[in-house]
C-alpha positions in Angstrom: -10.2 9.6 56.5 -10.6 5.9 56.9 -12.3 3.5 54.4 -15.5 3.2 56.4 -16.1 7.0 56.4 -15.5 7.1 52.6 -18.1 4.4 52.1 -20.7 6.3 54.2 -20.1 9.5 52.2 -20.6 7.6 49.0 -23.8 6.1 50.3 -25.2 9.6 51.2 -24.3 11.0 47.7 -25.9 8.0 46.0 -29.0 8.4 48.2 -29.4 12.1 47.3 -29.5 11.2 43.6 -32.4 8.8 44.0 -35.8 10.1 42.9 -39.3 8.9 43.9 -40.6 6.4 41.4 -42.6 8.0 38.6 -41.8 11.6 39.7 -39.0 14.1 39.5 -39.1 14.7 43.3 -35.7 14.0 44.9 -35.8 11.5 47.7 -33.2 11.1 50.3 -32.6 7.7 51.9 -30.8 8.1 55.1 -28.6 5.2 56.3 -29.1 3.8 59.8 -27.5 5.8 62.5 -27.7 9.1 60.6 -30.3 12.0 60.9 -31.1 14.9 58.6 -30.7 18.5 59.8 -31.9 21.6 58.0 -29.3 24.3 57.5 -31.9 27.0 56.8 -31.5 28.5 60.2 -27.9 29.4 59.4 -28.9 31.2 56.2 -29.1 35.0 56.2 -32.7 34.7 55.0 -35.1 31.7 55.0 -35.7 29.6 51.9 -39.3 30.8 51.7 -41.7 32.9 53.7 -43.9 31.1 56.3 -46.4 32.6 58.7 -49.9 32.3 60.1 -51.7 35.5 60.9 -54.9 35.1 63.0 -57.3 37.8 64.2 -61.0 38.4 65.2 -61.0 41.9 63.7 -62.4 42.1 60.1 -60.7 45.5 59.7 -57.2 44.2 60.7 -57.8 41.1 58.6 -58.5 43.3 55.6 -55.3 45.3 56.2 -53.2 42.2 56.3 -54.7 40.5 53.3 -54.7 43.6 51.2 -51.0 44.2 51.8 -50.2 41.0 49.9 -50.0 40.8 46.1 -52.4 38.0 45.6 -54.5 35.7 47.8 -57.3 33.3 47.8 -59.7 33.6 50.7 -62.0 30.7 51.7 -65.0 31.8 53.7 -67.0 29.5 55.9 -70.1 31.5 56.6 -71.7 28.9 58.9 -68.7 29.1 61.3 -68.2 32.8 60.7 -64.5 32.1 59.7 -62.3 32.9 56.8 -58.8 31.7 55.8 -56.5 33.2 53.2 -53.6 31.5 51.4 -50.9 33.6 49.7 -48.7 30.8 48.3 -51.0 28.1 47.0 -49.9 28.4 43.4 -51.8 26.4 40.9 -52.0 22.8 39.7 -49.2 23.3 37.2 -46.9 25.2 39.7 -48.2 24.4 43.2 -47.0 26.3 46.2 -46.4 25.2 49.7 -49.4 26.9 51.3 -47.4 27.9 54.3 -48.3 31.6 54.5 -51.9 32.1 55.7 -54.2 34.5 57.4 -57.2 33.4 59.5 -60.2 35.4 60.6 -62.6 34.0 63.2 -65.4 36.3 64.4 -66.1 36.0 68.2 -69.4 36.5 69.8 -69.7 39.6 71.9 -70.4 39.1 75.6 -74.0 40.5 75.2 -74.8 38.1 72.3 -73.3 35.2 74.3 -75.6 36.1 77.2 -78.6 36.3 74.9 -77.9 32.8 73.5 -77.3 31.3 76.9 -80.7 32.6 78.0 -82.4 31.1 75.0 -84.4 28.0 76.0 -83.4 28.4 79.7 -85.9 28.4 82.6 -85.5 31.0 85.3 -86.9 31.5 88.8 -88.5 35.0 89.2 -85.5 36.4 91.1 -83.0 34.9 88.7 -84.7 36.4 85.6 -85.1 39.8 87.4 -81.4 39.8 88.2 -80.5 38.8 84.6 -82.6 41.7 83.2 -81.0 44.1 85.6 -77.5 42.9 84.7 -78.2 43.5 81.0 -80.5 46.5 81.4 -78.5 48.5 78.9 -79.4 45.9 76.2 -83.1 45.3 77.2 -86.5 46.7 76.6 -89.8 44.8 76.5 -93.5 44.5 75.7 -96.2 43.3 78.1 -99.3 41.2 77.3 -101.3 44.4 76.5 -98.8 45.5 73.9 -97.3 48.3 76.0 -93.6 49.1 75.9 -91.6 48.4 79.0 -88.2 49.6 80.2 -85.8 47.1 81.7 -86.7 48.3 85.2 -90.4 47.8 84.5 -89.7 44.4 83.1 -87.8 43.3 86.2 -90.5 44.6 88.5 -93.2 42.8 86.5 -91.3 39.6 86.8 -91.0 39.9 90.6 -94.8 40.6 90.9 -95.9 37.4 89.1 -98.2 35.4 91.3 -99.7 31.9 91.0 -103.3 31.4 91.8 -104.6 27.8 92.1 -108.2 27.0 91.5 -109.9 23.6 91.9 -113.2 22.3 90.7 -114.7 19.0 91.8 -118.0 17.2 90.9 -119.5 14.0 92.3 -122.5 12.1 91.0 -124.0 8.9 92.5 -126.4 6.7 90.5 -128.0 3.4 91.1 -125.4 1.6 89.1 -122.4 3.8 89.0 -120.5 6.7 90.6 -118.8 9.5 88.7 -116.1 11.8 89.9 -114.3 14.4 88.0 -111.8 17.1 89.0 -109.8 19.9 87.5 -106.9 21.9 88.9 -105.8 25.1 87.3 -102.8 27.4 88.0 -103.0 30.9 86.6 -100.2 33.4 86.5 -100.7 37.1 86.8 -98.6 40.2 87.4 -101.2 42.8 88.0 -102.8 44.2 84.9 -100.4 42.5 82.4 -97.6 40.0 82.3 -94.2 40.3 80.5 -94.6 39.0 76.9 -91.5 39.9 74.9 -88.0 40.8 75.9 -86.1 42.7 73.3 -82.4 42.2 73.5 -80.4 44.8 71.6 -76.7 44.2 70.8 -73.9 43.8 68.3 -73.6 40.0 67.9 -70.1 40.1 66.4 -67.6 42.9 66.2 -67.7 44.3 62.7 -71.4 43.4 62.1 -74.4 45.6 62.5 -76.4 46.3 65.7 -79.3 43.9 65.9 -82.4 43.3 68.0 -83.4 39.8 69.1 -87.0 39.3 70.4 -87.4 36.7 73.2 -90.8 35.2 74.0 -91.5 34.9 77.7 -93.4 31.8 78.7 -94.6 31.3 82.3 -94.5 27.7 83.5 -97.0 27.0 86.2 -96.1 23.4 86.9 -95.2 24.2 90.5 -96.3 26.6 93.3 -93.4 28.9 92.3 -93.5 29.9 88.7 -90.7 29.4 86.2 -90.1 31.7 83.3 -88.7 30.4 80.0 -87.2 32.5 77.3 -87.1 31.7 73.6 -85.5 33.7 70.8 -88.0 34.2 68.0 -86.6 33.4 64.5 -83.1 32.6 65.7 -82.1 30.5 62.7 -83.3 33.2 60.3 -81.2 35.8 62.2 -78.2 33.6 62.0 -78.6 33.1 58.3 -78.8 36.9 57.9 -75.7 37.4 60.0 -73.8 34.9 57.8 -74.8 36.8 54.6 -73.8 40.0 56.3 -70.4 38.6 57.2 -69.7 37.6 53.6 -70.8 41.1 52.3 -68.7 43.0 54.9 -65.7 40.9 54.1 -66.2 41.4 50.4 -66.3 45.1 50.9 -63.2 45.0 53.1 -61.0 43.1 50.7 -59.5 44.6 47.5 -59.5 43.3 44.0 -56.3 41.3 44.4 -58.0 38.9 46.8 -60.2 36.1 45.4 -63.1 35.3 47.8 -64.5 31.8 47.7 -67.3 30.2 49.8 -66.1 27.0 51.5 -63.1 25.7 53.3 -59.7 24.5 52.0 -57.1 22.2 53.6 -53.9 20.8 52.1 -53.7 17.1 51.4 
């Protein structure tokens, strides 16, 4: 071994003994031309457990978290998500936080369709087709308060007609002339028009079956009517679902899991 190699080894040994100022954390200063390589992959077992489990199933999430000795679960009810850490430790003996389990509830296809329809304007044929596509989730009420099946709703939408009426007046005087006019567009579908669409679905897997009531408004700004849907009390329903998510998750987790509202990220 030549003198230059011996000097490099001495430099590496000296570097390994240097600590970060004001701490007991070892700091390695690597000389130019050298790189560090972990030997962990050559060990029979890793230095510590690392892993990130992710699922959209509350039941499977509970099985995974409950299988661990201790965990802290941070729940973001606004985003319908939860994240568990199994190796955070505490301020005195902190852990690496590299073993986690994440839960993110996904909207069902039916609930997604309901949300997409909210605030949208449909032509008659478009809305009739939409009702027929989701007929297994839909019932309704007409403007007389009578219950409607999905088929009756679709037929009522197709039968909506626009009637235009005009009224004009003209008055001539010695010193002035007055003119006035009024146009009116009235929509009708026989004896009654569709008033409420009830959309029944499970919004997220693991939560309860729910009914969303959608107000039907008929827009008569053109010769061909447009129909606009609006979910009644959507924000209230979302708050109720968030509370339900927290309660279902609480019931699913065992006593060795500490559940906290909020989110957590390592710094």
